[in-house]
N, C-alpha and C positions, 0 to 999 in steps of 0.2 A: 168087738168094736164098741166104742163108747158112744153114749148118747150125743155127746158133742160132735163126734165124727158124723153121725147121722144128720145132725142139723145143718152141718156145713157141706153136705153133698147136694149138688144142684138137682132140680126137679126136671130139667129139660130132657134127660134121656130116660128110656124105659127103665133101665137098672136103677137110676137115682130115684125115679118115682116109686118103684117097687120097695127100695130100701126105706123111703119115708113111710109108705104104707105100713111096712113091717114094724117100724119103730113106733108108729101111732097105736098099733095093736098090742104092743108089749109094755113092759114097765117103764115108768118115767123116772129119771134120776133125780137126786137132790140138785139144788141150784145154787151156784155162786152169784154174787151180785156186786155192782159198783153203783154209786149214786152220784148224780150231779145235782149240786145245791146251788140254786140261783139266788144271788144276793141283791139284785136290782133289776132295772129294765133291761131287756135284751137289746143287743146293739148289732146292727147289720154287719155282716161279714165276720163275726166272731166264729170261732171253730172249736170243736173238740174232737179228739181221736179216740177210737176204740181198737184196742189190740194191735196198735201200729199198722192197721190195715185200711180202716175206713175213716176219712176225714169228713165230718158233717159241719156244714157252714149255714149260719143263720141267714135267711134270705127274706128280708122285709118287703112283703108285697103290698106296699102302701102308696106307691106313686101313681097317680091317675094318668092313664095313657091319653086322655082327652078323647078316646074313641068309644062308640057303642055299636052294637050290631044293627045291621040294616033291617032285619026281620027278627021275630021272636026266636030265641034259641030253644029248641025242643030237646028233651031227653034222648039220647042216641046220636044227636048232631055232633059230628067230629070235625066238620069244616065250617068255619064262621067267617062271614064277610062283615067288614067294619065300614063306618061311614067316613072315616079319616084314618090316616096312617098313625101308628103309635108315636108317642113322643120320642121314645127310644126304640130303635128297630130291634125286634125280638130275634133271638138266636135259638137254634135248636136246643132243647133241654131247659129253656128258661121256663119259669113258673108265672102264670098269670091268674087272676082271680076275678070272678064275677059273683057279686054278693059274697056268700060263704063257700062257694065252690072253687077249688083249686084245679087248674088244668095245666098240663105239660105241653109246651110247644114242640110239635114234631118238625114243622117247617112254617116259615113266614114269608108271604108274598107282599112286598111293600106296595106293588102296583095294583093289588086287589082293591084296597088292602084286605088280606085274608090270612087265616091261620089254620093249620091242621093240628088237632090236639088230642091228648089223652084226657078224658073226662073224669071227674070225681076222684081226683088223685089226693094222697096224703090224708086218707080217712075222711075226706069231705063227701058230700052226697051230690050225685048228679041231679040237677034240677032244671025246671023250666025257667027261663029268663025273658021276661018281656023286654021290648025295645027300652022302655023306661028304666028297667032294672038290669040293663046289660052293660052299664058303665064298667069299664074294665081297668084293673089295676095291674101293675107290674113292679118289679124291683128297680131301684136306681141304677144298679149294676149286676151284671150276671155273676153266677157262682163260678169260682175259679175252676178251671178245667181239672177234672178228676175228683173234685169234691162232691159230696152229696147234699142236696139242698134240704134245709129245714125251713120251709116257708111259714111265716107268721103274719097275722093281720092285727096283732096287738103286742105291744112290747112289755106289758106288765108281767112279772114273774109268774103269777098264777095262770095267766092265759098262755105264756110261752111254754110252760112245762106240758100243757095239754097238746099243743101243736108239735112239740119236740118228740114226745112219746109216739104221737100218730105218725110222724115222718119216719122214725126209725123202724116202726112196725111196717110201713109202707115199703121201705127199701129191702125188706126181707124177700119180696117177690119182684119189686121194681116194675119195669114196663119194657115192652119190646118196641124197637124202632126199625122200620123197613129201610133198606139202602138201595133197593131196586134190583131187578133181575132175580127176584126170589131170595135175595140175601138180606138178612136182618141181624140185629144185635140186641142183646138183652142188657139193660142198665140196672144193676142191683148192688147191694152191699156183699162184702165178703164174709163178715162174721154175722151169723144169724142169732142175734140176741133178741130177747123179749124186752120190751120197753113199756113202763107204765108209770103213772103219777104216784109218787110216794106218799106216806102218811101225813107229812107236813103240809102238803099242797103247793110247795115251792121247790120241789125236787123231782128229778126223773130217776127211776131206778132201772138199771140195765141188768138183765138176769140171763145167765147162761148155764147149761147143764154142767155140773161139776165132774171132774174125774179124779182119780186117785193120785195124780201127778202134781197136784198142787197149782199154784198160781201160774198161769202161762199167758195171760192177757192183761192189758192195762187200759186205762182211760186217762186222758191228759189234755192240756192246752186250752181249756176254756178260759176266757179272759175276764168274764164277769161273774165270778163266784168260784166254787171249789169242786173238784171231782175226785173221787177216791183214786188212789195211785194204782190199785190193782184189784182184780177179782180175787176173792180168797180161795185157797185150796179147799177142795171138798171131797166127797166120796161118791162112788157110782151106785146107781140103782136102788130104788125103792118102789113100793107099790104106788100106782098112780092115784089111789084113793087114800093112802096112808103113808106118812113118812115119819121117821124118827131121826133125829140129829143128836149126837153126843159131842159135847164141847167142853173143854176145861177152861174156866174163866181165867183171865190174866190180871184182873183188877176188879174194881167195883162198877165198871161201866155197863150199860144195858147191852144185851145181846140181840142180834137182829138175823132173821133168816128170810129167804125167799122160797116159797114152796112151788112145786111144779103144777099147782092147781089152785083155784080159789078156795081158801080155807074156811071151813065152817066153825071149827073149834080147835083150840090148841091148849096143851097142858104142859106143865114142867115139874120134873122131880129134881131136887138139888141135893147132892151128896157132899158132905164135908171131906177133908183130907184124911180124917179118921174112919171113913166109911159110914159114919152116921148120917141119916137123912136130916136135912135142915128144913124146917117148916117155912114155906114161902109166905110172904105177906099177901094180904088180900089184893086182888086185881093185879097180880104180878104179870100176867100175860095179856097182851093186847093184839087183836087181829085187824088188819086193814087190807082186805082183798087177798092177795097172795103173800103179804108181808106179815111176819109174826115178830113181835118184840117182847122180850123178857126184861122187865125193869129191874133196877138194882135195889128195889125197896127192901132193905133189911135182909137180903138173902144172898147176894153175890159178893164173893171176895176172892182174891187171888188163890188159886189152888183148888177151888171147889168144882165139882163136875155137875153140869146141867144136862139132863136128858129131856129134850123138848119133842113132843109128839104132835103132829098136825093131822087133822082129819077133814076130808072133802064134805 
Protein backbone atom coordinates (compact mmCIF):
# COMPACT_ATOMS: atom_id res chain seq x y z
CA UNK A 1 0.00 0.00 0.00
CA UNK A 2 1.36 3.42 -0.93
CA UNK A 3 2.05 6.28 1.46
CA UNK A 4 -0.65 8.24 -0.33
CA UNK A 5 -3.22 5.53 0.46
CA UNK A 6 -2.25 5.66 4.13
CA UNK A 7 -2.69 9.44 4.24
CA UNK A 8 -6.17 9.24 2.76
CA UNK A 9 -7.54 6.59 5.13
CA UNK A 10 -9.66 8.15 7.88
CA UNK A 11 -8.62 8.22 11.52
CA UNK A 12 -12.08 7.52 12.91
CA UNK A 13 -11.90 3.70 12.97
CA UNK A 14 -9.53 1.51 14.96
CA UNK A 15 -8.18 0.06 11.73
CA UNK A 16 -7.61 3.49 10.20
CA UNK A 17 -5.88 4.74 13.34
CA UNK A 18 -3.66 1.67 13.43
CA UNK A 19 -2.70 2.11 9.78
CA UNK A 20 -1.74 5.74 10.40
CA UNK A 21 0.38 4.71 13.39
CA UNK A 22 2.08 2.05 11.28
CA UNK A 23 2.76 4.54 8.51
CA UNK A 24 4.26 7.01 10.98
CA UNK A 25 6.65 4.35 12.26
CA UNK A 26 7.75 3.34 8.77
CA UNK A 27 9.49 5.00 5.86
CA UNK A 28 8.19 8.24 4.40
CA UNK A 29 7.93 8.55 0.63
CA UNK A 30 9.05 11.24 -1.75
CA UNK A 31 6.61 14.12 -2.17
CA UNK A 32 5.00 15.61 -5.26
CA UNK A 33 3.78 19.19 -5.05
CA UNK A 34 1.73 21.91 -6.68
CA UNK A 35 2.02 25.61 -5.98
CA UNK A 36 -0.54 28.40 -5.70
CA UNK A 37 1.05 31.72 -6.69
CA UNK A 38 -0.90 34.75 -5.46
CA UNK A 39 -0.56 37.82 -7.67
CA UNK A 40 -2.63 40.36 -5.77
CA UNK A 41 -5.03 40.85 -2.90
CA UNK A 42 -7.27 37.94 -1.98
CA UNK A 43 -10.92 38.33 -2.93
CA UNK A 44 -13.85 36.95 -0.95
CA UNK A 45 -15.45 33.82 -2.47
CA UNK A 46 -12.48 33.02 -4.74
CA UNK A 47 -11.99 29.26 -4.97
CA UNK A 48 -9.36 26.70 -5.85
CA UNK A 49 -9.80 22.96 -6.24
CA UNK A 50 -7.43 20.15 -5.26
CA UNK A 51 -7.66 16.79 -6.99
CA UNK A 52 -11.18 17.39 -8.26
CA UNK A 53 -12.31 16.60 -4.72
CA UNK A 54 -11.97 19.55 -2.37
CA UNK A 55 -13.09 23.09 -3.25
CA UNK A 56 -11.53 25.71 -0.97
CA UNK A 57 -13.21 29.13 -0.77
CA UNK A 58 -11.72 32.39 0.50
CA UNK A 59 -13.82 33.58 3.44
CA UNK A 60 -13.05 37.21 4.36
CA UNK A 61 -13.91 37.46 8.06
CA UNK A 62 -13.81 41.26 8.05
CA UNK A 63 -17.42 42.37 8.62
CA UNK A 64 -18.14 43.75 12.10
CA UNK A 65 -21.14 41.93 13.59
CA UNK A 66 -21.77 44.94 15.90
CA UNK A 67 -21.89 42.39 18.75
CA UNK A 68 -19.60 41.69 21.68
CA UNK A 69 -19.87 39.17 24.49
CA UNK A 70 -21.74 40.02 27.68
CA UNK A 71 -18.95 38.57 29.84
CA UNK A 72 -15.28 37.79 29.39
CA UNK A 73 -14.70 34.77 27.12
CA UNK A 74 -12.40 32.30 28.85
CA UNK A 75 -10.28 29.55 27.32
CA UNK A 76 -12.54 26.50 27.08
CA UNK A 77 -15.78 28.45 26.71
CA UNK A 78 -17.69 27.04 23.75
CA UNK A 79 -20.98 28.85 24.35
CA UNK A 80 -20.90 32.64 24.05
CA UNK A 81 -23.73 35.10 24.70
CA UNK A 82 -23.68 38.48 22.96
CA UNK A 83 -25.16 41.86 23.79
CA UNK A 84 -26.93 42.14 20.43
CA UNK A 85 -27.78 39.94 17.47
CA UNK A 86 -25.26 39.64 14.62
CA UNK A 87 -25.75 41.94 11.67
CA UNK A 88 -25.99 38.79 9.52
CA UNK A 89 -27.59 35.76 11.17
CA UNK A 90 -24.87 33.10 11.51
CA UNK A 91 -25.34 29.66 9.97
CA UNK A 92 -23.84 26.37 11.20
CA UNK A 93 -20.36 26.07 9.74
CA UNK A 94 -19.82 29.84 9.45
CA UNK A 95 -16.51 31.23 10.68
CA UNK A 96 -16.40 34.12 13.15
CA UNK A 97 -13.39 35.90 14.66
CA UNK A 98 -12.55 37.54 17.98
CA UNK A 99 -9.23 39.36 17.76
CA UNK A 100 -6.92 36.77 16.09
CA UNK A 101 -8.92 33.68 17.08
CA UNK A 102 -11.12 31.94 14.52
CA UNK A 103 -14.18 30.01 15.69
CA UNK A 104 -16.58 27.76 13.79
CA UNK A 105 -20.29 28.20 14.50
CA UNK A 106 -22.03 24.96 15.47
CA UNK A 107 -25.36 26.69 16.07
CA UNK A 108 -26.64 30.23 16.51
CA UNK A 109 -29.58 31.36 18.63
CA UNK A 110 -30.82 34.75 17.46
CA UNK A 111 -32.97 35.09 20.59
CA UNK A 112 -30.00 34.74 22.94
CA UNK A 113 -28.32 35.97 21.07
CA UNK A 114 -25.70 33.26 21.51
CA UNK A 115 -23.51 30.80 19.63
CA UNK A 116 -21.97 27.41 20.28
CA UNK A 117 -18.56 27.25 18.61
CA UNK A 118 -15.40 25.28 17.93
CA UNK A 119 -12.59 27.35 19.43
CA UNK A 120 -9.09 28.00 18.06
CA UNK A 121 -9.84 26.87 14.51
CA UNK A 122 -7.64 27.19 11.38
CA UNK A 123 -4.36 27.30 13.24
CA UNK A 124 -5.40 30.17 15.52
CA UNK A 125 -4.86 30.07 19.27
CA UNK A 126 -7.71 29.79 21.75
CA UNK A 127 -7.39 32.86 23.95
CA UNK A 128 -9.07 34.91 26.67
CA UNK A 129 -11.16 37.80 25.28
CA UNK A 130 -12.24 40.55 27.62
CA UNK A 131 -15.58 42.19 26.92
CA UNK A 132 -13.71 45.15 25.43
CA UNK A 133 -11.76 42.78 23.15
CA UNK A 134 -14.68 40.53 22.21
CA UNK A 135 -15.83 42.58 19.22
CA UNK A 136 -16.77 39.84 16.76
CA UNK A 137 -16.33 39.70 12.98
CA UNK A 138 -17.97 37.54 10.33
CA UNK A 139 -17.95 37.19 6.54
CA UNK A 140 -20.38 39.12 4.39
CA UNK A 141 -21.78 35.84 3.03
CA UNK A 142 -21.48 32.16 3.97
CA UNK A 143 -19.23 29.72 2.18
CA UNK A 144 -21.04 27.84 -0.58
CA UNK A 145 -22.43 24.54 0.69
CA UNK A 146 -19.88 21.78 0.22
CA UNK A 147 -16.89 24.13 -0.02
CA UNK A 148 -14.18 24.33 2.65
CA UNK A 149 -13.55 27.76 4.19
CA UNK A 150 -10.21 29.53 3.96
CA UNK A 151 -10.81 32.31 6.50
CA UNK A 152 -8.66 35.44 6.25
CA UNK A 153 -8.41 38.69 8.18
CA UNK A 154 -5.99 40.39 5.77
CA UNK A 155 -6.30 40.41 1.98
CA UNK A 156 -2.62 41.07 1.19
CA UNK A 157 -0.89 38.19 -0.61
CA UNK A 158 1.76 37.66 2.08
CA UNK A 159 -0.91 37.41 4.79
CA UNK A 160 -3.31 35.35 2.68
CA UNK A 161 -0.82 32.56 1.97
CA UNK A 162 -0.22 32.09 5.71
CA UNK A 163 -3.96 31.78 6.42
CA UNK A 164 -4.48 29.60 3.35
CA UNK A 165 -1.80 27.09 4.35
CA UNK A 166 -3.17 26.99 7.91
CA UNK A 167 -6.72 26.37 6.64
CA UNK A 168 -5.73 23.46 4.39
CA UNK A 169 -3.76 21.94 7.29
CA UNK A 170 -6.79 22.40 9.57
CA UNK A 171 -9.12 20.59 7.18
CA UNK A 172 -6.93 17.46 7.28
CA UNK A 173 -8.68 16.67 10.58
CA UNK A 174 -11.54 19.20 10.47
CA UNK A 175 -14.08 19.20 13.26
CA UNK A 176 -16.98 17.16 14.57
CA UNK A 177 -20.53 18.43 14.81
CA UNK A 178 -23.20 16.70 16.91
CA UNK A 179 -26.64 16.20 15.38
CA UNK A 180 -28.44 14.98 18.50
CA UNK A 181 -29.27 11.52 19.75
CA UNK A 182 -25.61 10.61 19.90
CA UNK A 183 -25.28 11.11 16.14
CA UNK A 184 -22.51 13.30 14.77
CA UNK A 185 -20.76 14.18 11.55
CA UNK A 186 -17.14 15.03 10.83
CA UNK A 187 -16.36 17.86 8.42
CA UNK A 188 -12.95 17.47 6.74
CA UNK A 189 -11.24 17.40 3.37
CA UNK A 190 -10.91 14.31 1.19
CA UNK A 191 -7.32 14.74 0.02
CA UNK A 192 -4.81 14.86 2.87
CA UNK A 193 -2.21 17.23 1.47
CA UNK A 194 0.43 19.11 3.42
CA UNK A 195 0.33 22.88 2.92
CA UNK A 196 2.96 25.48 3.72
CA UNK A 197 4.17 28.90 2.61
CA UNK A 198 6.67 28.61 -0.25
CA UNK A 199 10.08 30.25 -0.60
CA UNK A 200 8.86 33.43 -2.30
CA UNK A 201 6.46 34.32 0.53
CA UNK A 202 3.50 34.85 -1.82
CA UNK A 203 2.78 31.24 -2.67
CA UNK A 204 1.26 28.18 -0.99
CA UNK A 205 2.86 24.81 -1.66
CA UNK A 206 0.62 21.73 -1.51
CA UNK A 207 2.55 18.47 -1.11
CA UNK A 208 1.38 14.87 -1.24
CA UNK A 209 3.18 11.54 -1.02
CA UNK A 210 4.22 10.44 -4.49
CA UNK A 211 3.58 7.07 -6.03
CA UNK A 212 4.98 5.28 -9.05
CA UNK A 213 1.81 5.85 -11.09
CA UNK A 214 2.60 9.48 -11.87
CA UNK A 215 0.27 12.48 -11.79
CA UNK A 216 -3.23 11.69 -10.61
CA UNK A 217 -4.32 14.88 -8.85
CA UNK A 218 -4.63 18.47 -9.96
CA UNK A 219 -5.19 21.95 -8.61
CA UNK A 220 -7.16 24.58 -10.48
CA UNK A 221 -9.71 27.40 -10.60
CA UNK A 222 -8.08 30.09 -8.44
CA UNK A 223 -9.14 33.39 -9.98
CA UNK A 224 -6.51 35.73 -8.55
CA UNK A 225 -3.20 34.18 -9.52
CA UNK A 226 -1.97 30.91 -10.95
CA UNK A 227 -1.85 27.38 -9.66
CA UNK A 228 0.10 24.44 -11.05
CA UNK A 229 -2.00 22.24 -13.32
CA UNK A 230 -0.95 19.00 -11.66
CA UNK A 231 1.15 17.34 -9.02
CA UNK A 232 4.14 15.76 -10.76
CA UNK A 233 4.59 12.00 -10.96
CA UNK A 234 7.00 10.66 -8.38
CA UNK A 235 8.46 7.58 -6.80
CA UNK A 236 7.49 5.73 -3.66
CA UNK A 237 9.42 5.31 -0.44
CA UNK A 238 12.63 6.68 0.95
CA UNK A 239 14.05 6.99 4.45
CA UNK A 240 12.36 9.60 6.59
CA UNK A 241 15.76 11.09 7.42
CA UNK A 242 17.25 10.90 3.94
CA UNK A 243 15.85 11.18 0.42
CA UNK A 244 17.40 10.94 -3.02
CA UNK A 245 15.63 12.13 -6.16
CA UNK A 246 16.97 11.43 -9.64
CA UNK A 247 15.57 13.63 -12.40
CA UNK A 248 16.47 14.31 -16.04
CA UNK A 249 16.30 18.00 -16.87
CA UNK A 250 14.18 19.02 -19.83
CA UNK A 251 15.70 22.49 -20.15
CA UNK A 252 17.66 25.11 -18.28
CA UNK A 253 14.97 25.94 -15.73
CA UNK A 254 15.48 25.42 -12.00
CA UNK A 255 14.46 22.11 -10.42
CA UNK A 256 12.28 22.08 -7.29
CA UNK A 257 11.43 19.33 -4.83
CA UNK A 258 9.45 18.97 -1.61
CA UNK A 259 10.92 16.65 1.03
CA UNK A 260 8.88 14.61 3.56
CA UNK A 261 10.71 16.41 6.38
CA UNK A 262 12.30 19.78 7.14
CA UNK A 263 15.59 19.71 5.27
CA UNK A 264 18.84 20.57 6.99
CA UNK A 265 21.14 20.21 3.97
CA UNK A 266 20.82 19.29 0.31
CA UNK A 267 23.38 18.43 -2.36
CA UNK A 268 23.28 17.86 -6.11
CA UNK A 269 25.43 15.88 -8.52
CA UNK A 270 24.89 16.66 -12.21
CA UNK A 271 25.76 14.19 -14.98
CA UNK A 272 26.01 15.11 -18.65
CA UNK A 273 24.51 13.07 -21.47
CA UNK A 274 27.99 11.58 -22.06
CA UNK A 275 28.15 10.28 -18.50
CA UNK A 276 30.67 12.87 -17.32
CA UNK A 277 30.09 14.81 -14.10
CA UNK A 278 29.35 18.50 -14.64
CA UNK A 279 30.72 20.83 -11.99
CA UNK A 280 27.85 22.77 -10.44
CA UNK A 281 28.18 26.48 -9.86
CA UNK A 282 28.55 27.80 -6.32
CA UNK A 283 25.33 28.15 -4.31
CA UNK A 284 23.45 25.93 -6.76
CA UNK A 285 21.23 24.38 -4.08
CA UNK A 286 18.91 26.42 -1.82
CA UNK A 287 16.84 25.07 1.08
CA UNK A 288 13.67 26.68 2.47
CA UNK A 289 12.04 24.45 5.08
CA UNK A 290 10.85 21.39 3.18
CA UNK A 291 11.51 22.85 -0.26
CA UNK A 292 14.77 22.33 -2.17
CA UNK A 293 15.62 24.33 -5.30
CA UNK A 294 18.45 23.53 -7.70
CA UNK A 295 19.22 26.68 -9.68
CA UNK A 296 20.11 26.68 -13.36
CA UNK A 297 23.36 28.59 -12.77
CA UNK A 298 25.68 27.23 -15.45
CA UNK A 299 24.81 23.60 -14.76
CA UNK A 300 21.43 22.51 -16.05
CA UNK A 301 20.61 21.80 -19.68
CA UNK A 302 18.21 19.54 -21.50
CA UNK A 303 19.27 15.93 -21.17
CA UNK A 304 21.49 16.21 -18.10
CA UNK A 305 20.69 14.09 -15.06
CA UNK A 306 20.59 15.62 -11.57
CA UNK A 307 20.88 13.51 -8.44
CA UNK A 308 19.54 15.55 -5.51
CA UNK A 309 20.03 14.34 -1.93
CA UNK A 310 18.20 15.77 1.14
CA UNK A 311 19.16 15.31 4.76
CA UNK A 312 17.10 16.02 7.90
